[in-house]
C-alpha positions in Angstrom: 14.9 47.5 50.6 18.5 48.0 49.5 19.5 46.9 45.6 21.7 43.7 45.4 21.3 42.9 41.8 24.0 43.8 38.9 23.8 42.6 35.2 26.9 42.3 32.9 26.5 43.7 29.7 28.3 43.3 25.7 28.3 46.7 24.3 28.0 45.7 20.2 27.4 47.7 16.7 24.7 46.8 15.5 23.5 48.3 12.0 25.1 51.1 12.7 23.7 51.5 16.2 25.3 50.5 20.2 23.1 48.0 21.8 23.8 46.6 25.1 23.3 42.9 25.6 23.1 40.9 28.9 25.8 38.3 28.6 25.9 34.6 30.0 28.6 34.4 32.7 30.2 31.0 32.0 33.8 32.5 31.0 34.2 29.8 28.5 31.3 31.7 26.4 32.8 34.5 26.5 35.0 36.7 24.1 36.7 39.7 24.4 34.6 43.0 23.7 33.6 46.3 25.5 32.3 44.6 29.0 29.6 47.0 31.6 28.4 46.2 34.8 24.7 47.9 35.5 23.1 48.1 38.8 21.0 51.1 40.8 22.6 52.9 43.5 19.4 53.9 45.0 16.7 55.3 42.1 19.4 55.7 39.6 20.6 53.1 37.3 24.6 52.8 37.1 26.4 51.6 33.8 30.3 51.4 34.6 33.1 50.1 32.0 35.1 47.0 33.1 37.0 46.1 30.0 37.3 44.4 27.3 38.6 41.2 28.9 35.4 38.3 30.0 38.0 37.5 33.3 38.5 40.9 34.6 34.8 41.6 33.6 33.2 38.6 36.0 35.3 39.5 38.5 34.4 42.2 38.9 30.6 41.5 38.4 31.8 38.9 41.6 33.5 41.7 43.6 30.3 44.3 42.8 27.6 42.0 44.0 29.8 40.9 47.6 30.0 44.5 48.0 26.3 45.1 47.4 25.1 42.5 49.5 27.6 43.2 52.6 26.3 46.8 51.9 22.2 45.4 51.9 23.2 43.2 55.7 23.9 46.3 57.1 27.8 46.8 56.2 29.8 49.3 55.2 32.4 48.7 52.3 35.7 50.9 52.0 37.4 50.2 49.5 38.7 46.9 49.5 41.4 45.9 47.2 39.9 42.2 46.2 36.8 39.8 46.5 38.1 38.0 49.7 38.7 41.2 51.4 34.5 41.7 50.7 34.0 38.3 51.5 35.9 38.5 55.2 34.5 42.1 55.7 31.1 40.5 55.1 31.8 36.9 57.1 33.1 39.4 59.7 29.5 41.3 60.0 28.3 38.0 60.6 27.3 37.1 57.0 27.8 33.3 55.3 29.1 32.4 52.2 27.0 30.0 49.9 27.9 28.4 47.1 26.0 27.6 44.5 27.2 26.3 40.7 24.7 26.7 38.1 25.2 29.3 35.4 22.1 31.5 34.9 21.9 35.5 35.3 22.2 37.5 37.6 17.8 37.5 38.1 19.0 34.0 40.4 21.7 35.5 42.7 19.5 36.1 45.9 20.5 37.6 49.1 18.8 35.0 51.6 16.9 36.6 53.8 19.8 35.3 56.6 22.6 37.6 55.0 23.3 34.7 52.9 25.4 35.4 49.3 24.6 33.1 46.8 27.6 32.9 44.4 26.7 32.0 40.7 29.2 32.4 38.4 31.3 28.9 38.8 34.2 30.9 40.4 33.6 29.7 43.5 35.0 31.9 46.8 37.4 30.9 49.0 35.8 28.8 51.9 39.1 28.3 53.5 40.5 25.5 51.8 44.3 26.3 50.6 44.6 25.7 46.8 48.6 25.0 45.4 49.3 27.2 42.3 50.2 24.2 40.5 46.8 23.4 40.8 45.0 26.7 40.1 47.7 26.9 36.3 46.3 23.6 35.8 42.6 24.8 36.1 43.4 28.3 34.2 45.1 26.3 31.6 42.5 23.6 30.9 39.7 26.5 31.0 41.9 28.5 28.6 41.8 25.5 26.5 38.4 25.0 26.6 37.9 28.7 25.0 40.2 28.4 21.9 37.6 30.1 18.9 38.0 28.8 15.3 35.8 31.5 13.4 38.4 34.6 14.9 36.9 34.9 18.2 37.5 33.6 22.0 41.3 32.6 22.0 43.7 31.5 19.5 44.6 27.7 19.4 48.5 28.9 20.3 47.3 31.1 23.4 46.8 28.7 25.8 50.5 27.1 24.7 51.7 30.5 25.1 50.2 30.5 28.3 51.3 27.3 29.3 55.4 28.5 29.1 55.2 32.1 30.6 53.1 30.4 33.8 55.6 27.3 33.9 58.0 30.0 35.4 55.8 31.6 37.9 55.7 27.3 39.0 58.8 27.1 38.7 60.1 29.5 41.0 57.9 28.5 44.2 56.4 25.2 43.1 54.9 24.6 46.7 53.5 28.0 46.8 49.7 28.1 47.5 47.5 31.3 45.7 47.0 32.9 49.4 50.8 33.5 49.6 50.8 34.8 46.2 50.9 39.1 47.1 52.6 41.8 45.9 55.8 41.4 47.6 55.8 37.8 46.1 55.1 38.7 42.5 57.9 41.4 43.4 60.0 38.6 44.2 59.0 36.2 41.3 60.0 39.5 38.9 63.1 39.6 40.5 63.8 35.7 39.6 63.4 36.1 36.4 65.8 39.4 35.8 68.4 36.5 37.6 66.9 33.5 35.3 69.9 31.3 33.2 67.7 31.7 30.2 68.9 35.3 30.2 65.4 36.3 29.7 65.0 40.0 28.0 62.5 43.0 28.9 60.0 42.3 26.9 59.7 38.5 27.8 59.7 39.3 31.3 57.0 41.8 30.6 54.8 39.5 28.6 55.5 37.1 31.1 54.2 39.0 34.8 51.6 40.3 31.8 50.2 36.7 31.6 50.8 35.9 35.5 48.4 39.2 36.3 45.5 38.0 33.9 45.7 34.6 35.8 45.4 35.8 39.4 42.5 37.9 38.3 40.9 34.9 37.0 41.1 34.4 41.3 40.1 37.8 42.3 44.1 38.6 42.8 45.0 42.0 41.9 48.6 41.4 43.2 50.4 41.7 39.8 48.9 44.6 38.2 50.7 46.6 40.9 53.7 45.3 39.6 52.8 45.4 35.7 52.7 49.3 36.1 56.3 49.5 36.6 57.8 47.6 34.1 58.5 48.4 30.0 60.4 47.3 27.4 62.1 48.7 24.6 60.3 49.1 21.2 61.3 46.5 18.7 62.8 47.9 15.5 62.3 46.2 12.8 64.9 47.4 9.8 63.5 47.1 6.3 66.3 45.5 4.0 68.0 47.5 1.3 68.1 46.8 -2.1 71.7 45.5 -2.4 70.9 42.7 0.6 67.3 42.1 -1.8 69.7 41.3 -5.0 72.3 39.2 -2.9 69.3 37.1 -1.6 67.0 36.5 -4.6 70.3 35.6 -6.7 71.2 32.6 -4.1 67.1 31.3 -4.8 65.9 28.5 -6.6 63.1 29.4 -8.6 59.9 28.4 -6.1 62.4 30.0 -3.2 61.9 33.0 -4.9 58.5 33.3 -5.6 58.2 32.2 -1.7 59.9 35.5 -0.7 59.0 37.9 -3.8 56.0 36.5 -2.1 56.3 38.0 1.5 57.7 41.5 -0.2 54.5 41.8 -2.2 51.5 40.6 -0.3 53.6 42.1 3.0 51.4 39.5 5.1 52.6 37.9 8.1 54.6 34.7 7.9 51.8 32.5 9.4 49.2 34.2 6.6 51.6 33.5 3.9 51.6 29.9 5.5 47.3 29.6 5.4 47.4 31.0 1.9 45.0 28.7 -0.8 45.2 28.8 -4.5 41.2 30.4 -3.8 42.9 33.3 -2.3 44.3 34.5 -5.5 41.8 36.9 -7.6 44.2 36.4 -11.0 41.2 38.5 -12.8 41.6 41.7 -10.7 45.6 40.8 -9.3 44.2 40.7 -5.9 45.1 38.8 -2.7 42.3 38.2 -0.2 44.2 37.1 2.7 41.6 35.4 4.7 40.5 32.9 7.6 40.4 29.5 7.7 38.6 28.3 10.5 38.9 24.5 8.8 42.4 24.7 9.9 42.0 26.8 13.0 44.0 30.0 11.7 42.2 33.6 12.2 43.2 36.8 11.2 43.8 39.7 13.7 41.6 43.1 14.0 38.4 42.0 15.8 37.7 45.4 16.5 37.4 46.7 12.3 36.4 43.3 11.3 39.1 41.6 9.5 39.1 38.7 12.1 35.8 37.9 10.4 36.6 38.8 6.7 40.3 39.4 5.7 41.9 41.9 3.8 42.6 42.2 0.3 45.9 43.5 -0.8 47.1 44.3 -4.7 49.5 42.3 -6.8 51.5 43.4 -9.4 50.4 42.4 -12.3 53.8 40.4 -13.5 54.0 38.7 -10.2 50.5 37.8 -10.3 51.0 36.5 -13.7 54.3 34.2 -12.6 52.1 33.1 -9.4 49.1 31.6 -11.6 51.4 29.7 -14.0 52.8 28.6 -10.7 49.4 27.6 -9.6 48.5 25.1 -12.8 47.3 21.6 -11.3 46.9 22.9 -8.0 43.2 22.5 -6.8 41.1 26.0 -4.9 41.5 24.8 -1.5 45.2 23.9 -2.1 47.7 25.8 -0.1 49.8 27.8 -2.1 53.2 27.3 -0.6 52.9 24.0 1.6 55.8 21.7 3.7 56.7 18.6 2.5 53.4 16.4 3.1 50.9 19.4 2.0 50.8 20.7 5.4 51.4 24.4 7.1 54.6 25.5 6.3 56.2 26.3 10.0 60.0 27.0 8.6 60.1 29.2 6.6 62.2 31.3 9.1 65.1 28.9 9.5 64.8 28.8 5.0 64.9 32.7 5.0 68.3 32.7 7.2 69.9 29.8 5.5 69.4 31.3 1.9 71.1 34.3 3.2 74.0 32.7 4.7 74.2 30.7 1.4 74.4 34.4 -0.5 77.4 35.1 2.1 75.5 38.2 3.5 77.6 38.6 6.6 74.3 39.9 8.6 72.9 36.4 7.6 71.5 35.9 11.4 69.3 39.5 11.6 67.4 38.4 8.2 63.6 37.0 9.7 60.4 37.3 7.8 58.7 40.0 9.5 61.5 42.6 7.5 60.1 41.6 4.2 56.6 43.2 5.6 58.6 46.2 6.8 60.4 46.4 3.4 57.1 46.2 1.3 55.6 48.6 3.6 58.2 50.8 3.5 59.3 51.0 -0.7 55.5 51.9 -0.9 55.4 54.6 1.1 58.7 56.0 0.0 56.8 56.2 -3.3 54.1 58.2 -2.6 51.2 54.7 -1.5 48.9 57.0 1.3 49.4 55.9 4.7 45.7 55.1 5.2 46.2 52.7 2.3 49.4 51.2 3.8 47.4 50.5 7.2 44.6 48.9 5.4 47.1 45.9 3.3 48.9 45.7 6.6 45.9 45.0 8.6 46.7 47.7 11.5 43.0 48.3 13.2 44.6 51.8 14.1 46.7 54.5 11.9 48.9 55.5 14.8 50.2 51.4 14.5 50.9 52.0 10.6 52.8 55.3 11.4 54.7 54.1 13.8 55.4 51.3 12.2 56.7 53.1 9.2 58.8 55.8 11.3 56.7 58.4 10.1 57.5 61.0 13.0 57.4 64.5 11.1 54.7 65.4 8.9 57.1 67.8 7.4 59.6 65.3 6.0 61.6 65.7 2.5 58.9 63.5 0.7 55.8 65.3 2.1 57.1 68.6 1.0 57.9 67.8 -2.2 54.2 66.7 -3.0 53.0 69.9 -1.7 55.4 71.9 -3.9 54.1 70.1 -7.1 50.5 69.2 -5.3 47.1 70.4 -5.7 47.9 73.9 -3.8 50.9 75.0 -5.9 48.5 77.4 -7.7 47.5 79.5 -5.4 50.3 80.2 -3.5 
């Protein structure tokens, strides 16, 4: 009797020990993580990784079930490239695919004695009905909207909006297209249309659009865009720190509150929405520390799921004199009040506009180049130039990878001038 059961596991760390837990097969209940498929190959139990995204993991689960059921019915799988090929091969061998919309685990998936496959993951296989791409996009976006999380997991609140914008280009390309028409040639033609688009889309934007399309198609078992995505790339965004003269002119043109806001960007090295959602209680005046933390009730979360930052936040030291200024500024505010709210006490979303307006007011010729991320880059770079370790800067910035911090700081060679000075006067200098 052939083995037919496949189980989807999530690998998690509990009390310093890695464990595998069987998970739900309802997409809206899953978050990103390390997913594995488990099944028996004869008497040998197999455990194969299927990525960190729940959508491709569920697609892999479905594909494996179809393959095992086909083999159990006497067929031979010859590396089909997607679920549709498996289904076609199985049906050609005399099998019949049956839809069953329950939400139970793999134990409820049985191959009937007559050679029928019961679907169990709320993702029906094609029954010959042609589905328009526009309709499929609508279903996908509705599902993404259902998966939005508030506690640092699930999809970010703004993610469905990003998907809607990017997938809009796909619908615009061929409004009457059907899902079964989308193959590699279709996606290649779509990419060509992006290159010639009237909005003059950049390389990174085109890549992000194709990436979103690939994720969307995988939801329906279509891998056509993955091939095209591998062919694409974009240059890294170069962020240049502000010079001392630029900062002096900028702050000289600020009002007292504007100066406090943008020096807070500089000292905290926080991202724009982290600053926008900072509350008075995040300032630990007794320790001169800023606690950058998630705000579930404001639908704001942090990056950093693997390191735990998404849940616990991170702490950044703030100079004592500047913290004293902040303490004076916060007099009369409640602990849950936003530090720098907009005019109606809500989250400020126009810091970038204010930054450019100040730079323009200061008479800086390159005022259009002023943006919020450069304050973050400037703070990190100046700390590094004054001997702060890369590891500490990594923690302050909230990067999960040291490589990201090294690239962010532009540290390419360990034998730079500062490193040479440190070893000349360091702990081993007496032993030359």
